[in-house]
C-alpha positions in Angstrom: 107.8 67.6 106.7 104.1 68.6 107.2 102.5 71.4 105.3 102.3 73.5 108.5 105.9 72.7 109.3 107.0 73.9 105.8 105.0 77.1 106.2 106.4 77.9 109.7 109.9 77.4 108.4 109.2 79.4 105.2 107.8 82.5 107.1 110.2 82.2 110.0 113.2 82.4 107.6 111.5 85.2 105.7 111.1 87.2 108.9 114.8 86.6 109.7 114.0 84.7 112.9 116.0 81.8 114.3 114.1 78.9 115.8 115.2 80.1 119.3 113.8 83.6 118.6 110.5 82.3 117.3 110.3 80.0 120.4 110.9 83.0 122.7 108.1 85.0 121.0 105.7 82.0 121.5 106.9 81.0 124.9 108.0 77.5 123.7 111.4 75.8 123.5 113.7 75.8 120.4 113.2 72.1 120.3 109.4 72.6 120.0 109.9 74.8 116.9 112.4 72.4 115.5 109.9 69.5 116.0 107.2 71.4 114.1 109.5 72.1 111.2 110.5 68.4 111.0 106.9 67.2 110.7 105.2 67.8 114.1 102.0 69.9 114.5 101.7 72.7 117.1 98.9 72.7 119.6 95.8 74.4 118.2 95.8 77.1 120.9 99.2 78.2 119.6 98.1 78.9 116.0 96.9 82.5 116.6 100.2 83.3 118.3 102.2 81.7 115.5 100.1 83.5 112.9 100.7 86.9 114.6 104.4 86.2 115.1 105.0 85.4 111.5 102.5 88.0 110.2 100.5 85.5 108.2 96.9 84.2 108.4 96.1 80.8 110.0 94.9 79.7 106.5 98.4 80.5 105.2 99.9 78.3 107.9 97.9 75.4 106.6 98.8 76.2 103.0 95.2 76.9 102.0 96.3 80.2 100.5 99.4 82.3 100.3 99.6 86.0 101.5 96.7 88.2 100.7 97.0 89.3 97.1 95.5 92.3 95.1 93.2 89.9 93.3 91.8 88.5 96.6 91.2 92.0 98.0 89.6 93.1 94.7 87.2 90.1 94.7 86.3 90.7 98.3 85.6 94.4 97.8 83.6 93.8 94.6 81.1 91.9 96.7 80.6 94.6 99.2 78.1 97.5 99.2 79.9 100.6 98.0 79.9 102.3 101.4 81.3 99.2 103.1 83.9 98.9 100.4 85.1 102.5 101.0 85.3 101.8 104.7 87.2 98.6 104.1 89.6 100.4 101.7 90.4 103.1 104.2 91.2 100.5 106.9 93.6 99.0 104.3 95.2 102.5 103.9 95.5 102.7 107.7 97.2 99.2 107.6 99.6 100.4 104.8 100.6 103.5 106.9 101.2 101.3 110.0 103.2 98.8 108.0 105.5 101.5 106.5 105.7 103.3 109.8 106.8 100.3 111.9 109.6 98.3 110.5 109.1 95.3 112.7 105.4 95.3 113.6 102.8 97.9 114.8 102.1 98.2 118.5 99.1 96.2 119.8 96.8 99.2 120.1 97.0 99.9 116.3 93.8 98.2 115.2 90.6 99.0 113.4 89.2 99.9 116.8 91.9 102.6 117.2 91.1 103.9 113.7 87.4 104.1 114.5 88.1 106.0 117.8 90.1 108.6 115.9 87.7 109.0 113.1 84.7 109.4 115.4 86.4 112.2 117.4 84.2 115.3 117.0 86.3 117.6 119.2 87.4 119.6 116.1 91.0 118.2 116.2 92.4 117.1 112.9 94.4 113.8 112.9 97.1 113.2 110.3 99.6 110.5 109.4 102.8 111.7 107.7 105.4 109.0 106.7 108.3 109.8 104.4 111.1 107.5 103.5 113.6 107.3 100.6 111.2 105.0 98.8 108.1 107.3 98.9 105.5 108.7 101.2 102.2 107.8 102.8 99.9 110.7 104.0 96.4 110.5 105.4 93.8 112.5 107.3 91.4 111.4 109.9 89.4 114.6 110.7 85.9 113.9 111.9 83.9 112.5 109.0 86.6 113.6 106.5 89.2 110.9 105.6 91.6 110.7 102.7 94.9 108.9 101.9 97.8 109.6 99.6 100.5 107.1 98.7 103.4 107.8 96.4 106.2 105.5 95.3 109.4 107.5 94.7 110.1 107.8 91.0 113.5 106.4 90.0 114.3 109.7 88.4 113.4 111.6 91.5 110.5 114.0 92.3 112.3 117.1 91.0 112.5 115.7 87.5 108.8 115.1 87.5 108.0 118.5 88.8 110.5 120.5 86.9 108.3 122.8 84.8 107.8 125.5 87.4 106.0 127.9 85.0 103.3 125.4 84.4 102.9 124.7 88.1 102.8 128.5 88.8 100.0 129.0 86.3 97.9 126.3 88.0 98.3 127.9 91.4 97.5 131.2 89.8 94.1 129.9 88.9 93.4 128.8 92.5 94.8 132.1 93.9 92.3 134.2 92.0 89.2 134.6 94.2 86.8 134.9 91.2 88.3 131.9 89.5 88.0 129.9 92.7 84.4 131.0 93.0 83.7 129.6 89.5 85.4 126.3 90.3 83.4 125.9 93.4 80.2 126.6 91.5 81.0 124.2 88.7 81.8 121.4 91.1 78.6 122.1 93.1 76.6 120.6 90.1 76.7 117.5 88.0 79.3 117.7 85.3 77.2 118.9 82.3 78.0 121.8 80.0 77.2 125.2 81.6 76.5 128.4 79.6 78.3 131.6 80.5 75.1 133.2 81.6 74.4 130.5 84.2 77.9 130.8 85.6 77.4 134.5 85.8 74.0 134.3 87.5 75.3 131.9 90.2 78.6 133.6 90.9 77.7 137.3 90.6 80.5 137.8 88.0 79.6 139.6 84.7 79.3 137.4 81.6 82.1 139.2 79.9 84.4 138.6 82.9 83.3 135.0 83.2 84.5 134.3 79.6 87.8 136.1 80.3 88.4 134.1 83.5 87.4 130.8 81.8 90.1 131.3 79.3 92.7 130.9 82.1 90.8 127.9 83.5 90.7 126.2 80.2 94.3 127.0 79.5 95.2 124.9 82.5 93.1 121.9 81.3 90.6 122.3 84.1 87.7 122.9 81.6 86.9 122.7 78.0 85.1 125.3 76.0 82.4 124.7 73.3 80.3 126.9 71.1 76.5 126.4 70.9 74.4 127.8 68.1 71.1 129.4 69.3 68.4 131.4 67.7 70.1 134.5 69.3 73.5 133.6 67.9 76.5 131.7 69.4 77.0 131.2 73.1 79.8 129.7 75.0 79.4 126.7 77.3 82.0 125.0 79.5 82.5 121.4 80.7 84.8 121.0 83.7 87.3 118.1 84.0 90.2 117.0 86.2 87.9 116.5 89.2 90.1 113.7 90.4 93.0 116.1 90.6 91.3 119.3 91.7 89.5 117.9 94.7 92.6 116.4 96.3 94.4 119.7 95.7 91.7 121.6 97.5 91.8 119.0 100.4 95.5 119.5 100.8 95.2 123.2 100.6 92.7 123.0 103.5 95.1 120.8 105.3 97.8 123.5 105.1 95.5 125.9 106.9 94.9 123.6 109.9 96.3 124.9 113.2 94.7 122.5 115.7 96.0 119.0 114.7 97.8 116.0 115.9 100.0 113.5 114.0 98.7 110.1 115.0 101.6 108.6 113.0 104.7 110.5 112.0 108.0 109.3 110.7 110.6 111.1 108.5 113.3 108.6 107.6 114.5 110.2 104.4 118.3 110.5 103.9 117.9 112.7 100.8 116.1 115.9 100.1 112.5 115.7 98.8 113.4 117.6 95.6 116.9 116.2 95.1 
C-alpha cells in the first residue's frame, strides 16, 4: 500500500466513512477509492477535494506531517510579528468555535474572509458566538475593532463546585458595584503598573485621600491590589500596586457585553443536557 493510500484509509476510517461514502463525496466510484487504498494514487486534481473531505492537509495525505499540533502552531506564531500573531490566533479561535459548533463540518462560507467581514462591520452592531455543550463552552465577540475569546473545558467536578464560595464572589462584585472603587480601578489601569501614592489617586479621581485609603482596603482585600508603606521626610505614606489585570479586564469586557442591546449571534448552539451549575 502506498503512503497516500495508507493515509486515505486511516483518515477515512477515523471520519467513520465507508469507501462508498467517500467516493460519493468526491464524485468517484467505490472501486476508485479501493484502488487508492490498495496502492494506487489519485489524480493530482483530486487531492484538494480529498484533503477537504478528510479534514487534513495535502501534506498529511503524503505523510509529510501528521495533524497540526500545538508545537507546530507555537513555532509558526513565534516567527510572526506580534500584531500578526494576535490576528492569526484569533482566526484559530474562530476555527475552534466553528469546529465545536458544527459536528460534521462548517458550512462553506465560514472562512477567514467571513471573519474579516464581520470584524470590519462598523455599523455599531455587536457580533457574538455562544456555544455551550456538556463538555464546556466557547464564547467570543466580534464587535468592530474589539475582539475577544473565552474557552472553558468543563471541570470533572462541575462548575458549581468551583464557584461555591458565594460570599467571596459577592465581595468581588461589591468592589465593581461601587462607583468610587470603579473610578479608582479605571484610573489605576490607565497608567503603567507602578506603585501609586494615595495623593496621586486622590488628585486624579477627585476622591479625598482619607476616602481613597478606606476604599483601597476593600480593593486590596479582594487581591486586586497590594499596599505598601513608604518612608518620606514628611512621614509614612501609603502606595498601591494593582495586580490581577488578566482577570479584571476580561471581567469588565463581559460586564460591557451584558449591557449590549443591539447584537447578533453569528454562531449559537446550546447542546447542554445538564444545568450550568449542576
